[in-house]
C-alpha positions in Angstrom: 110.3 99.0 119.1 109.9 100.3 115.6 110.6 104.0 115.1 107.5 105.1 113.2 107.5 108.4 111.3 104.8 111.0 111.9 101.8 110.2 109.8 102.3 106.4 109.7 99.0 104.6 110.1 98.7 101.3 111.9 96.1 98.9 110.5 94.8 95.7 112.1 93.6 93.1 109.6 90.3 91.9 111.1 89.7 88.1 111.2 92.4 85.5 111.3 95.5 85.0 109.2 97.5 81.9 108.4 100.7 82.5 110.4 102.7 80.4 108.1 102.7 83.3 105.6 105.8 85.4 105.2 106.7 88.5 103.3 105.0 87.6 100.0 101.9 86.0 101.5 101.2 88.9 103.8 102.0 91.5 101.1 99.5 89.8 98.8 96.9 89.8 101.6 97.4 93.6 102.1 96.9 94.2 98.4 94.0 91.9 97.7 92.0 91.7 100.9 92.8 95.1 102.6 93.1 97.0 99.3 96.2 98.8 100.5 99.8 99.0 99.4 102.3 97.1 101.5 105.1 99.5 100.5 103.2 102.6 101.7 105.1 102.8 105.0 102.1 101.9 107.1 102.1 99.0 109.6 99.8 96.1 109.0 99.0 93.8 112.0 97.8 90.2 111.5 96.7 87.6 114.1 96.6 83.8 114.0 93.7 81.6 114.7 94.7 80.7 118.3 95.1 84.4 119.1 98.4 84.1 120.9 100.6 85.3 117.9 100.7 88.4 115.8 102.8 89.5 112.8 103.5 93.1 111.8 104.4 94.0 108.2 106.1 97.3 107.7 108.1 99.0 104.9 110.8 101.2 106.4 112.0 102.8 103.2 114.7 100.2 102.5 112.7 97.0 102.5 109.9 95.1 104.1 110.2 94.2 107.8 108.3 91.3 109.3 108.0 91.2 113.1 106.4 88.4 115.1 105.3 88.1 118.7 103.8 85.2 120.6 102.3 85.5 124.1 103.3 82.8 126.5 100.0 83.3 128.4 96.8 84.9 127.3 95.5 86.2 123.9 95.8 89.3 121.9 92.7 91.5 122.0 91.2 91.6 118.5 88.2 93.2 116.9 85.0 91.1 116.5 84.7 91.8 112.7 85.6 89.0 110.3 86.9 91.3 107.5 88.2 94.8 107.0 90.6 96.9 108.9 90.8 98.9 112.2 93.1 101.9 112.7 95.2 102.1 115.8 97.3 104.8 117.4 100.9 104.1 118.5 99.8 103.9 122.1 97.1 101.3 121.2 99.7 99.3 119.3 102.0 99.3 122.3 99.1 98.1 124.5 98.1 95.4 121.9 101.7 94.1 121.8 101.8 93.9 125.6 98.5 91.9 125.7 96.5 94.8 127.2 93.0 95.5 126.1 93.6 98.5 123.8 89.9 99.1 123.2 89.0 100.5 126.6 92.1 101.6 128.5 91.3 103.0 131.9 93.1 105.9 133.4 94.4 105.5 136.9 94.2 109.2 137.7 91.6 111.8 136.7 93.0 115.3 137.1 90.8 117.7 139.1 89.1 120.6 137.4 91.1 123.8 137.4 88.2 126.1 137.9 
C-alpha cells in the first residue's frame, strides 16, 4: 500500500473516466475538471465505465505514481454524482480498494457504556 503522509487528502473523481488515460491524461483531468494540482501530493482516484477498475494518481515528491486495480468479481462502490469530487479517509480508501462499501461500514461490536 502507499505510505501517505499526514495531511494527505484522498479525492474520488465522481463520474466515469476513460481508463486508457495515463499520467498525462489523468493529470490534465485533475487540473481541468477537478480544479486541483496533480503535484500537490494528494491522491486522486478514478473509475472506469464498467466499474471494475480504478486508477490512483499520486505525487510522492519524486514523481507521479499511477496505480491500477481491477476486481475479478464485483464492482467498486462509487458516488452517484456525475461530476465533482468526494473526500475519503485512509480507511475508506482501503475499503474501496477491497471492494467493500465504504459509505456505510458497519461495526461488528458496539462497546458497552462505561457509566
